[in-house]
C-alpha positions in Angstrom: 11.2 -27.2 28.3 11.7 -25.2 25.1 8.3 -24.4 23.6 7.3 -23.0 20.2 3.9 -21.2 20.2 2.4 -20.3 16.8 -0.6 -17.9 17.3 -3.2 -18.4 14.7 -6.7 -17.2 15.4 -9.5 -17.6 12.8 -10.8 -14.0 12.6 -8.5 -12.4 10.1 -10.3 -9.5 8.4 -8.2 -8.1 5.7 -7.1 -11.5 4.3 -9.9 -14.0 5.2 -8.6 -17.3 6.5 -5.1 -15.9 6.3 -3.4 -18.4 8.5 -4.3 -21.4 6.3 -4.5 -19.8 3.0 -2.2 -21.4 0.4 1.1 -19.7 0.0 3.4 -21.1 -2.7 1.9 -24.5 -2.7 0.8 -25.1 0.9 -1.0 -23.5 3.9 1.1 -20.6 5.0 1.1 -21.8 8.6 2.9 -25.0 7.4 6.1 -23.0 6.5 6.3 -21.8 10.1 5.6 -25.2 11.5 8.2 -26.8 9.2 10.8 -24.4 10.2 10.2 -24.9 13.9 10.3 -28.8 13.5 13.4 -28.6 11.4 15.2 -26.3 13.8 15.5 -29.1 16.4 15.1 -26.3 19.1 11.8 -27.4 20.6 10.4 -30.0 22.9 6.9 -29.0 21.7 5.6 -27.0 18.7 2.1 -26.0 19.3 -0.5 -23.8 17.5 -2.7 -21.6 19.7 -6.0 -21.0 17.9 -9.8 -20.6 18.5 -10.6 -22.1 15.1 -11.4 -25.9 14.5 -10.3 -25.7 10.8 -6.9 -24.1 11.6 -6.4 -26.6 14.4 -6.9 -29.5 12.0 -4.6 -28.1 9.4 -2.0 -27.4 12.0 -2.2 -31.1 13.2 -1.9 -32.3 9.6 1.2 -30.2 9.2 2.9 -31.8 12.2 2.1 -29.3 15.0 0.3 -30.0 18.2 -3.0 -28.3 19.3 -3.4 -29.5 22.8 -5.9 -26.7 23.7 -8.3 -24.4 22.0 -7.6 -20.8 22.8 -10.3 -19.1 24.9 -12.6 -16.6 23.1 -11.4 -13.8 25.5 -8.0 -14.1 24.0 -9.2 -14.3 20.3 -10.5 -10.8 19.5 -8.9 -8.1 17.5 -7.4 -6.4 20.6 -5.7 -9.3 22.4 -1.9 -8.9 22.2 0.7 -11.6 21.5 2.0 -11.5 25.1 -1.4 -12.6 26.5 -1.6 -15.5 24.0 2.0 -16.7 24.8 1.3 -16.4 28.6 -1.8 -18.5 28.3 0.2 -21.3 26.6 2.8 -21.1 29.3 0.3 -21.4 32.1 -1.5 -24.3 30.3 1.7 -26.3 30.1 2.8 -25.3 33.6 -0.7 -26.6 35.0 0.1 -29.9 33.2 3.4 -30.2 35.0 5.5 -29.2 32.0 6.6 -25.7 32.8 8.5 -24.1 29.9 11.6 -22.0 30.5 12.3 -20.7 27.0 9.4 -20.0 24.8 9.4 -18.8 21.1 6.5 -17.0 19.6 6.6 -17.7 15.9 4.1 -16.0 13.6 1.9 -18.2 11.3 2.5 -15.9 8.4 6.4 -15.8 8.4 7.2 -18.1 5.4 10.8 -16.7 5.2 11.8 -17.9 8.6 14.2 -20.8 8.7 15.3 -23.4 11.2 18.7 -21.7 11.1 17.2 -18.4 12.1 15.4 -20.0 15.1 18.6 -21.7 16.2 20.5 -18.4 16.1 17.7 -16.8 18.1 18.0 -19.4 20.8 21.8 -19.1 20.9 21.6 -15.4 21.2 19.0 -15.5 23.9 21.0 -18.1 25.9 24.3 -16.5 25.6 23.2 -12.8 26.2 21.2 -13.5 29.4 18.5 -11.1 27.9 14.8 -11.4 28.4 14.1 -11.6 24.7 15.7 -12.2 21.3 13.8 -11.4 18.2 14.3 -11.0 14.5 15.1 -7.4 13.1 16.1 -6.0 9.8 17.6 -2.7 8.7 15.6 0.0 7.0 16.4 0.4 3.3 16.4 4.2 3.6 17.6 6.5 6.4 14.7 7.2 8.6 16.1 10.6 9.5 15.4 11.8 6.0 11.8 10.6 6.0 9.2 13.1 4.6 5.5 13.6 5.2 2.6 14.8 2.9 0.9 17.6 4.6 -2.9 18.2 4.7 -2.2 21.0 2.1 -0.6 18.3 -0.1 2.9 19.8 0.4 6.1 18.1 1.5 8.0 18.5 4.7 10.7 16.6 6.5 10.1 14.8 9.8 13.6 15.9 10.8 14.7 19.0 8.8 18.0 19.2 10.7 19.3 16.2 8.7 18.6 17.7 5.3 22.2 18.4 4.6 23.6 15.3 6.3 25.0 12.6 4.0 23.2 9.3 4.2 26.4 7.4 5.1 26.9 9.7 8.2 23.4 8.8 9.6 22.9 6.2 12.2 21.4 3.0 10.8 18.0 2.1 12.0 16.2 -1.3 12.4 12.6 -2.6 12.6 10.9 -5.6 13.9 11.0 -8.3 11.2 7.7 -9.8 12.4 8.9 -13.4 12.4 9.8 -14.8 15.8 10.3 -13.7 19.4 12.3 -15.9 21.6 11.7 -15.2 25.4 12.1 -16.5 28.8 8.9 -17.8 30.3 9.0 -15.3 33.3 9.4 -12.4 30.9 6.4 -13.4 28.9 4.3 -14.0 32.1 5.3 -10.7 33.7 4.5 -8.8 30.5 8.1 -7.4 30.2 8.4 -5.1 27.2 9.9 -6.7 24.1 11.1 -3.3 22.6 13.5 -2.5 25.4 17.1 -2.8 26.5 16.2 -6.2 28.0 16.0 -7.6 24.3 18.7 -8.5 21.9 18.5 -8.5 18.0 18.7 -11.4 15.6 19.6 -9.7 12.4 18.0 -11.0 9.2 18.5 -9.7 5.7 15.9 -7.3 4.3 15.2 -9.6 1.4 13.8 -12.2 3.9 11.4 -9.8 5.4 7.9 -9.0 4.1 4.8 -8.0 6.3 1.7 -9.8 5.0 -1.2 -7.7 5.9 -3.0 -7.0 2.6 -3.5 -8.9 -0.6 -0.8 -6.8 -2.2 1.6 -7.8 0.5 0.7 -11.4 -0.1 1.4 -11.2 -3.8 4.6 -9.4 -3.2 5.7 -12.1 -0.6 5.0 -14.9 -3.1 7.0 -13.2 -5.9 10.0 -12.8 -3.6 9.6 -16.3 -2.1 9.7 -17.9 -5.6 12.6 -15.7 -6.6 14.6 -16.9 -3.6 13.7 -20.5 -4.3 14.9 -20.2 -8.0 18.1 -18.6 -6.8 18.7 -21.4 -4.3 18.0 -24.1 -7.0 20.4 -22.4 -9.3 23.0 -22.3 -6.8 22.5 -26.0 -5.9 22.7 -27.0 -9.5 26.0 -25.1 -10.0 27.9 -27.0 -7.3 
């Protein structure tokens, strides 16, 4: 069975009720649910939550909420792996053991069904434990600088001061959207950031962390701009 698990606890601190806050016209979690359903990848799309209101919104958006997440897995310190493992164990106990499981974040409105299909294809063909979304940094990380306690500037890697940007190795970061993985890898707690994982490249313009109110506003501006661009393209053909 191929399972999508969308973690969405109710205790968001920096953006209260973050997982069901309206984003460009609908609860932000609905964008993730829609992408999962439209991808055609999954036998089940479930939301793992400890919150009754989030559960109801998720059901209205088309996801299943077959269990309420235990309080022990709903605090500020519980990692994603434990949440996904709990879902795998729940389905396995019901006689429906998943083999490929995708953790899809509730606050990933830029993710698409196509991205999820690419992730599944890469996971299947590579034989890796995980396949997850990554994007390139916009600036060479080797030329990063810090502000010291004395309010002065210094480089993290001074040896690269005279190296041309085009000669530096490109670096990538977790795009924070989705993580395909094999059920055994989730359950064993295998590391995601390791040679056992393969990347699913997404363009930088589709990546925005949403941790603060400023992040939220930036993401909505970008989302609307991309929607306008898509509408303009469709009207021109």
